[in-house]
DSSP file (Angstrom, degrees, kcal/mol; ACC not computed):
  #  RESIDUE AA STRUCTURE BP1 BP2  ACC     N-H-->O    O-->H-N    N-H-->O    O-->H-N    TCO  KAPPA ALPHA  PHI   PSI    X-CA   Y-CA   Z-CA
    1    1 A X              0   0    0      0, 0.0     2,-0.1     0, 0.0     5,-0.0   0.000 360.0 360.0 360.0 132.5   16.0  -68.9  -81.4
    2    2 A X    >   -     0   0    0      1,-0.1     3,-1.8     4,-0.0     4,-0.3  -0.487 360.0-109.1 -85.4 158.1   18.3  -71.4  -79.9
    3    3 A X  G >  S+     0   0    0      1,-0.3     3,-1.3     2,-0.2    -1,-0.1   0.784 115.3  66.1 -47.7 -34.4   19.5  -71.4  -76.2
    4    4 A X  G 3  S+     0   0    0      1,-0.2    -1,-0.3     4,-0.0     4,-0.1   0.691  96.2  56.5 -70.8 -13.4   22.9  -70.3  -77.2
    5    5 A X  G <  S+     0   0    0     -3,-1.8    -1,-0.2     2,-0.1    -2,-0.2   0.460  82.9 103.6 -87.9 -10.9   21.5  -67.0  -78.4
    6    6 A X  S <  S-     0   0    0     -3,-1.3     2,-0.1    -4,-0.3    -4,-0.0  -0.409  86.0 -94.8 -73.5 154.6   19.9  -65.9  -75.3
    7    7 A X        -     0   0    0     -2,-0.1     2,-0.3     3,-0.0    -1,-0.1  -0.451  47.3-177.7 -68.2 137.2   21.6  -63.3  -73.1
    8    8 A X    >>  -     0   0    0     -2,-0.1     4,-1.5     1,-0.1     3,-0.6  -0.940  38.0-110.2-131.8 154.9   23.7  -64.9  -70.4
    9    9 A X  G >4 S+     0   0    0     -2,-0.3     3,-0.7     1,-0.2     8,-0.2   0.935 116.5  51.5 -48.7 -51.8   25.7  -63.1  -67.7
   10   10 A X  G 34 S+     0   0    0      1,-0.2     8,-0.3     7,-0.1    -1,-0.2   0.758 116.3  40.6 -62.7 -26.9   29.1  -64.0  -69.2
   11   11 A X  G X4 S+     0   0    0     -3,-0.6     3,-1.4     3,-0.1     4,-0.5   0.523  82.3 124.2-101.7  -8.3   28.1  -62.7  -72.6
   12   12 A X  T <<>S+     0   0    0     -4,-1.5     5,-1.3    -3,-0.7     3,-0.5  -0.301  86.7   3.6 -66.4 136.3   26.2  -59.6  -71.6
   13   13 A X  T > 5S-     0   0    0      1,-0.2     3,-1.1     2,-0.2    -1,-0.3   0.831 132.3 -63.8  61.3  37.7   27.6  -56.5  -73.2
   14   14 A X  T < 5S-     0   0    0     -3,-1.4    -1,-0.2     1,-0.2    -2,-0.2   0.851 104.4 -45.0  53.3  39.1   30.0  -58.6  -75.1
   15   15 A X  T 3>5S+     0   0    0     -4,-0.5     4,-2.0    -3,-0.5     3,-0.5   0.509 105.0 129.6  86.7   4.8   31.7  -59.7  -72.0
   16   16 A X  H <>5 +     0   0    0     -3,-1.1     4,-3.1    -4,-0.3     5,-0.2   0.882  66.8  57.5 -60.1 -37.1   31.8  -56.2  -70.5
   17   17 A X  H  ><S+     0   0    0     -5,-1.3     4,-2.3     1,-0.2    -1,-0.2   0.825 106.3  49.0 -58.2 -34.1   30.3  -57.3  -67.1
   18   18 A X  H  > S+     0   0    0     -3,-0.5     4,-2.3    -6,-0.3    -1,-0.2   0.869 112.0  49.2 -72.9 -38.5   33.2  -59.8  -66.6
   19   19 A X  H  X S+     0   0    0     -4,-2.0     4,-2.8     2,-0.2    -2,-0.2   0.941 112.1  48.6 -67.1 -45.3   35.7  -57.0  -67.4
   20   20 A X  H  X S+     0   0    0     -4,-3.1     4,-3.0     1,-0.2     5,-0.3   0.963 111.7  48.6 -60.1 -47.9   34.0  -54.6  -65.0
   21   21 A X  H  X S+     0   0    0     -4,-2.3     4,-2.5     1,-0.2    -1,-0.2   0.922 111.6  49.4 -57.7 -38.3   33.9  -57.2  -62.3
   22   22 A X  H  X S+     0   0    0     -4,-2.3     4,-2.1     2,-0.2    -1,-0.2   0.937 109.5  53.4 -57.4 -45.5   37.6  -58.0  -62.8
   23   23 A X  H  X S+     0   0    0     -4,-2.8     4,-1.6     1,-0.2    -2,-0.2   0.938 113.3  42.4 -60.4 -47.7   38.4  -54.2  -62.7
   24   24 A X  H  X S+     0   0    0     -4,-3.0     4,-2.1     1,-0.2    -1,-0.2   0.875 108.4  57.9 -72.2 -31.5   36.6  -53.7  -59.3
   25   25 A X  H  X S+     0   0    0     -4,-2.5     4,-2.8    -5,-0.3    -1,-0.2   0.861 101.3  55.0 -61.5 -35.3   38.0  -56.8  -57.9
   26   26 A X  H  X S+     0   0    0     -4,-2.1     4,-2.4     2,-0.2     5,-0.2   0.961 109.0  51.8 -60.0 -45.7   41.6  -55.5  -58.5
   27   27 A X  H  X S+     0   0    0     -4,-1.6     4,-2.4     1,-0.2    -2,-0.2   0.905 108.8  48.7 -57.2 -42.9   40.5  -52.4  -56.5
   28   28 A X  H  X S+     0   0    0     -4,-2.1     4,-2.5     2,-0.2    -1,-0.2   0.921 111.4  49.0 -61.9 -43.6   39.3  -54.5  -53.7
   29   29 A X  H  X S+     0   0    0     -4,-2.8     4,-2.1     1,-0.2    -2,-0.2   0.906 110.9  50.8 -63.6 -38.4   42.4  -56.6  -53.5
   30   30 A X  H  X S+     0   0    0     -4,-2.4     4,-0.7    -5,-0.2    -1,-0.2   0.892 110.3  48.5 -63.4 -42.4   44.5  -53.6  -53.5
   31   31 A X  H >< S+     0   0    0     -4,-2.4     3,-0.7     2,-0.2    -2,-0.2   0.868 109.8  53.2 -64.6 -39.8   42.4  -52.1  -50.7
   32   32 A X  H 3< S+     0   0    0     -4,-2.5    -2,-0.2     1,-0.2    -1,-0.2   0.923 110.9  48.0 -63.4 -43.9   42.8  -55.4  -48.8
   33   33 A X  H 3< S+     0   0    0     -4,-2.1     2,-0.5    -5,-0.2    -1,-0.2   0.636  86.4 104.3 -72.6 -17.8   46.6  -55.1  -49.2
   34   34 A X    X<  -     0   0    0     -4,-0.7     3,-2.0    -3,-0.7    -3,-0.0  -0.572  61.6-154.8 -76.2 118.9   46.7  -51.6  -48.1
   35   35 A X  T 3  S+     0   0    0     -2,-0.5    -1,-0.2     1,-0.3     4,-0.1   0.634  89.5  69.6 -70.6 -11.7   48.1  -51.5  -44.5
   36   36 A X  T 3  S+     0   0    0      2,-0.1    38,-5.3    -5,-0.0    -1,-0.3   0.370  90.9  74.2 -82.8   0.0   46.3  -48.2  -43.9
   37   37 A X  B <  S-A   73   0A   0     -3,-2.0     2,-0.3    36,-0.3    36,-0.2  -0.780  95.1 -92.8-114.2 160.0   42.9  -49.9  -43.9
   38   38 A X    >   -     0   0    0     34,-0.6     3,-0.8    -2,-0.3    33,-0.1  -0.545  30.9-153.1 -67.3 125.1   41.0  -52.1  -41.4
   39   39 A X  T 3  S+     0   0    0     -2,-0.3    -1,-0.2     1,-0.2    -3,-0.0   0.728  93.3  54.8 -77.0 -21.1   41.9  -55.7  -42.4
   40   40 A X  T 3  S+     0   0    0      2,-0.1    -1,-0.2    -3,-0.0    -2,-0.1   0.475  83.0 113.1 -90.2  -3.2   38.7  -56.9  -40.9
   41   41 A X    <   -     0   0    0     -3,-0.8     2,-0.4     1,-0.1    30,-0.1  -0.358  69.3-119.8 -67.6 148.4   36.4  -54.6  -43.0
   42   42 A X        -     0   0    0     28,-0.1     2,-0.3    -2,-0.0    -1,-0.1  -0.768  27.3-163.4 -90.7 135.8   34.2  -56.1  -45.5
   43   43 A X        -     0   0    0     -2,-0.4     2,-0.3    28,-0.0    27,-0.2  -0.731   6.2-158.1-108.8 161.4   34.7  -55.0  -49.1
   44   44 A X  E     -B   69   0B   0     25,-1.6    25,-2.0    -2,-0.3     2,-0.5  -0.991  17.6-150.2-140.5 147.2   32.1  -55.4  -51.9
   45   45 A X  E     -B   68   0B   0     -2,-0.3     2,-0.5    23,-0.2    23,-0.2  -0.987  24.5-163.8-107.5 120.4   32.0  -55.6  -55.7
   46   46 A X  E     -B   67   0B   0     21,-3.2    21,-2.0    -2,-0.5     2,-0.5  -0.872  10.9-174.8-112.2 129.4   28.7  -54.3  -56.9
   47   47 A X  E     -B   66   0B   0     -2,-0.5     2,-0.5    19,-0.2    19,-0.2  -0.973   5.3-171.5-121.9 129.4   27.4  -54.9  -60.3
   48   48 A X  E     -B   65   0B   0     17,-3.9    17,-3.7    -2,-0.5     2,-0.6  -0.984   5.6-167.9-123.5 128.8   24.1  -53.2  -61.3
   49   49 A X  E     -B   64   0B   0     -2,-0.5     2,-0.5    15,-0.2    15,-0.2  -0.963   8.8-163.1-118.9 121.1   22.3  -54.1  -64.6
   50   50 A X  E     -B   63   0B   0     13,-2.9    13,-2.3    -2,-0.6     2,-0.5  -0.886   3.4-166.9-104.7 129.2   19.5  -51.6  -65.4
   51   51 A X  E     -B   62   0B   0     -2,-0.5     2,-0.4    11,-0.2    11,-0.2  -0.982   7.5-179.1-121.6 125.0   17.0  -52.8  -68.1
   52   52 A X  E     -B   61   0B   0      9,-2.7     9,-2.8    -2,-0.5    -2,-0.0  -0.923  13.7-155.4-128.3 100.8   14.6  -50.3  -69.6
   53   53 A X  E     -B   60   0B   0     -2,-0.4     7,-0.3     7,-0.3     2,-0.1  -0.328  20.6-112.8 -79.1 158.7   12.2  -51.8  -72.2
   54   54 A X    >   -     0   0    0      5,-2.7     3,-0.9     1,-0.1    -1,-0.1  -0.287  36.6 -96.0 -79.2 179.8   10.6  -49.6  -74.8
   55   55 A X  T 3  S+     0   0    0      1,-0.2    -1,-0.1     2,-0.1    -2,-0.1   0.809 126.6  49.9 -70.8 -23.9    6.8  -48.9  -74.9
   56   56 A X  T 3  S-     0   0    0      3,-0.1    -1,-0.2     1,-0.0    -3,-0.0   0.616 105.9-130.1 -83.2  -8.9    6.2  -51.8  -77.4
   57   57 A X  S <  S+     0   0    0     -3,-0.9    -2,-0.1     2,-0.2     3,-0.1   0.819  77.8 113.8  64.7  30.2    8.2  -54.2  -75.2
   58   58 A X  S    S+     0   0    0      1,-0.2     2,-0.3     0, 0.0    -1,-0.1   0.727  76.7  17.7-105.9 -31.6   10.2  -55.3  -78.1
   59   59 A X        -     0   0    0      2,-0.0    -5,-2.7    -7,-0.0     2,-0.4  -0.902  64.3-157.2-132.1 168.1   13.6  -54.0  -77.3
   60   60 A X  E     -B   53   0B   0     -2,-0.3     2,-0.3    -7,-0.3    -7,-0.3  -0.994  17.0-129.6-144.4 143.4   15.2  -52.8  -74.1
   61   61 A X  E     -B   52   0B   0     -9,-2.8    -9,-2.7    -2,-0.4     2,-0.4  -0.694  27.4-158.4 -89.0 142.7   18.2  -50.5  -73.3
   62   62 A X  E     -B   51   0B   0     -2,-0.3     2,-0.5   -11,-0.2   -11,-0.2  -0.987  10.1-171.5-128.2 125.5   20.6  -52.1  -70.9
   63   63 A X  E     -B   50   0B   0    -13,-2.3   -13,-2.9    -2,-0.4     2,-0.6  -0.977   9.0-155.8-118.1 126.5   23.1  -50.2  -68.7
   64   64 A X  E     -B   49   0B   0     -2,-0.5     2,-0.3   -15,-0.2   -15,-0.2  -0.936  12.8-172.5-113.6 124.8   25.9  -52.1  -66.7
   65   65 A X  E     -B   48   0B   0    -17,-3.7   -17,-3.9    -2,-0.6     2,-0.3  -0.916   2.8-173.8-117.3 144.5   27.2  -50.3  -63.7
   66   66 A X  E     +B   47   0B   0     -2,-0.3     2,-0.3   -19,-0.2   -19,-0.2  -0.984  10.8 153.8-133.7 137.9   30.1  -51.4  -61.5
   67   67 A X  E     -B   46   0B   0    -21,-2.0   -21,-3.2    -2,-0.3     2,-0.5  -0.981  28.4-134.0-156.2 163.0   31.7  -50.2  -58.3
   68   68 A X  E     -B   45   0B   0     -2,-0.3     2,-0.8   -23,-0.2   -23,-0.2  -0.952   9.7-147.8-118.0 131.4   33.7  -51.3  -55.3
   69   69 A X  E     -B   44   0B   0    -25,-2.0   -25,-1.6    -2,-0.5     2,-0.2  -0.867  29.1-170.7 -93.3 106.7   33.0  -50.5  -51.7
   70   70 A X        -     0   0    0     -2,-0.8     2,-0.2   -27,-0.2   -28,-0.1  -0.486  28.9-101.2-101.5 164.1   36.3  -50.3  -50.1
   71   71 A X        -     0   0    0     -2,-0.2     2,-0.2   -43,-0.1    -1,-0.1  -0.622  47.0-118.9 -77.4 143.1   37.4  -50.0  -46.4
   72   72 A X        -     0   0    0     -2,-0.2   -34,-0.6     1,-0.1   -31,-0.1  -0.470  32.2 -91.7 -78.5 157.9   38.4  -46.4  -45.7
   73   73 A X  B     -A   37   0A   0     -2,-0.2   -36,-0.3   -36,-0.2    -1,-0.1  -0.364  45.4-106.4 -65.3 144.3   41.9  -45.5  -44.7
   74   74 A X        -     0   0    0    -38,-5.3     2,-0.1     1,-0.1    -1,-0.1  -0.360  35.6-106.2 -67.6 156.9   42.5  -45.4  -41.0
   75   75 A X        -     0   0    0      1,-0.0     2,-0.5    -2,-0.0    -1,-0.1  -0.403  27.0-128.4 -76.6 159.7   42.9  -42.0  -39.3
   76   76 A X        -     0   0    0     -2,-0.1     2,-0.4     2,-0.0    -1,-0.0  -0.928  24.7-148.2-110.2 129.6   46.5  -40.9  -38.3
   77   77 A X        +     0   0    0     -2,-0.5     2,-0.3     2,-0.0     0, 0.0  -0.844  27.0 154.7-102.4 142.3   46.6  -39.8  -34.6
   78   78 A X        -     0   0    0     -2,-0.4     2,-0.4     2,-0.0    16,-0.0  -0.885  33.7-118.7-147.4-179.9   48.9  -37.1  -33.2
   79   79 A X        -     0   0    0     15,-0.3     2,-0.4    -2,-0.3    -2,-0.0  -0.971  14.6-148.6-126.9 139.3   49.1  -34.6  -30.3
   80   80 A X        -     0   0    0     -2,-0.4     2,-0.6    12,-0.0    14,-0.2  -0.880   4.2-155.3 -97.3 136.5   49.2  -30.9  -30.4
   81   81 A X  E     -C   93   0C   0     12,-3.8    12,-2.2    -2,-0.4     2,-0.3  -0.973  21.6-160.8-112.4 123.3   50.9  -29.0  -27.7
   82   82 A X  E     +C   92   0C   0     -2,-0.6     2,-0.3    10,-0.2    10,-0.2  -0.712  20.9 143.1-111.9 142.1   49.6  -25.5  -27.4
   83   83 A X  E     -C   91   0C   0      8,-2.4     8,-3.1    -2,-0.3     2,-0.5  -0.992  49.2 -80.5-162.0 170.1   50.7  -22.2  -26.0
   84   84 A X  E     -C   90   0C   0     -2,-0.3     6,-0.2     6,-0.2     2,-0.1  -0.694  36.8-141.2 -80.1 125.6   50.7  -18.6  -26.4
   85   85 A X    >   -     0   0    0      4,-2.8     3,-2.2    -2,-0.5     4,-0.1  -0.405  33.2-105.1 -75.1 157.4   53.2  -17.1  -28.8
   86   86 A X  T 3  S+     0   0    0      1,-0.3    -1,-0.1     2,-0.1    -2,-0.0   0.803 121.4  65.0 -58.8 -24.5   54.8  -13.8  -27.8
   87   87 A X  T 3  S-     0   0    0      2,-0.1    -1,-0.3     1,-0.1     3,-0.1   0.390 120.8-109.7 -77.9   6.6   52.5  -12.1  -30.4
   88   88 A X  S <  S+     0   0    0     -3,-2.2     2,-0.4     1,-0.3    -2,-0.1   0.489  79.3 124.5  82.9   5.3   49.6  -13.2  -28.3
   89   89 A X        -     0   0    0     -4,-0.1    -4,-2.8     1,-0.0     2,-0.3  -0.768  66.1-112.2 -98.6 148.8   48.3  -15.8  -30.6
   90   90 A X  E     -C   84   0C   0     -2,-0.4     2,-0.3    -6,-0.2    -6,-0.2  -0.579  39.7-173.3 -76.1 134.2   47.8  -19.4  -29.7
   91   91 A X  E     -C   83   0C   0     -8,-3.1    -8,-2.4    -2,-0.3     2,-0.4  -0.883  10.8-149.4-127.5 158.3   50.1  -21.7  -31.6
   92   92 A X  E     +C   82   0C   0     -2,-0.3     2,-0.3   -10,-0.2   -10,-0.2  -0.974  11.5 179.6-132.1 142.1   50.5  -25.4  -31.8
   93   93 A X  E     -C   81   0C   0    -12,-2.2   -12,-3.8    -2,-0.4     4,-0.1  -0.915  28.7-135.1-130.2 161.5   53.4  -27.9  -32.3
   94   94 A X  S    S+     0   0    0     -2,-0.3   -15,-0.3   -14,-0.2     2,-0.3   0.536  87.8  63.9 -92.7 -11.2   53.4  -31.7  -32.5
   95   95 A X  S    S-     0   0    0    -14,-0.1     2,-0.8     4,-0.0   -14,-0.2  -0.810  95.6-104.6-113.6 154.9   56.4  -32.2  -30.2
   96   96 A X    >   -     0   0    0     -2,-0.3     3,-1.4     1,-0.1    -2,-0.1  -0.648  23.9-159.1 -81.6 113.3   56.4  -31.3  -26.5
   97   97 A X  T 3  S+     0   0    0     -2,-0.8    -1,-0.1     1,-0.3    -3,-0.0   0.441  91.0  62.4 -76.5   5.1   58.5  -28.2  -26.4
   98   98 A X  T 3  S+     0   0    0      2,-0.1     2,-0.4     0, 0.0    -1,-0.3   0.610  83.0  98.4 -93.9 -21.8   59.1  -28.9  -22.5
   99   99 A X  S <  S-     0   0    0     -3,-1.4     3,-0.1     1,-0.1     2,-0.0  -0.562  78.7-126.5 -76.5 125.7   60.9  -32.2  -23.5
  100  100 A X        -     0   0    0     -2,-0.4     2,-0.3     1,-0.1    -2,-0.1  -0.264  25.8-103.9 -62.4 149.8   64.7  -31.8  -23.5
  101  101 A X        -     0   0    0      1,-0.1     2,-0.5    -2,-0.0    -1,-0.1  -0.591  32.8-129.8 -80.1 134.4   66.6  -32.7  -26.6
  102  102 A X        -     0   0    0     -2,-0.3     2,-0.5    -3,-0.1    -1,-0.1  -0.682  14.6-131.0 -90.9 136.0   68.5  -35.9  -26.4
  103  103 A X              0   0    0     -2,-0.5    -1,-0.0     1,-0.1     0, 0.0  -0.728 360.0 360.0 -87.6 126.9   72.1  -36.1  -27.3
  104  104 A X              0   0    0     -2,-0.5    -1,-0.1     0, 0.0    -2,-0.0   0.236 360.0 360.0-119.3 360.0   73.2  -38.8  -29.7
């Protein structure tokens, strides 16, 4: 066997591992560009190669997994103003009902 025939990262799975990396990197870059995420959060591309040999140790099954660890979207804050409705039930609104309307 020549050295060119040996398994290498770039040829593993007929290049599937490179394609998987590229796909996950696109997700990371999109997440970085999302203004609803923390710009300082660390993102990751995770590649896992699982190798399971047979009992005779002559062949091995290989599974390539990939995933991206992304920054979660930031929460959206608001305020509820609460009060009792005439029907006796507690109700909530997002604007202050005591605030007068502005005329424009």
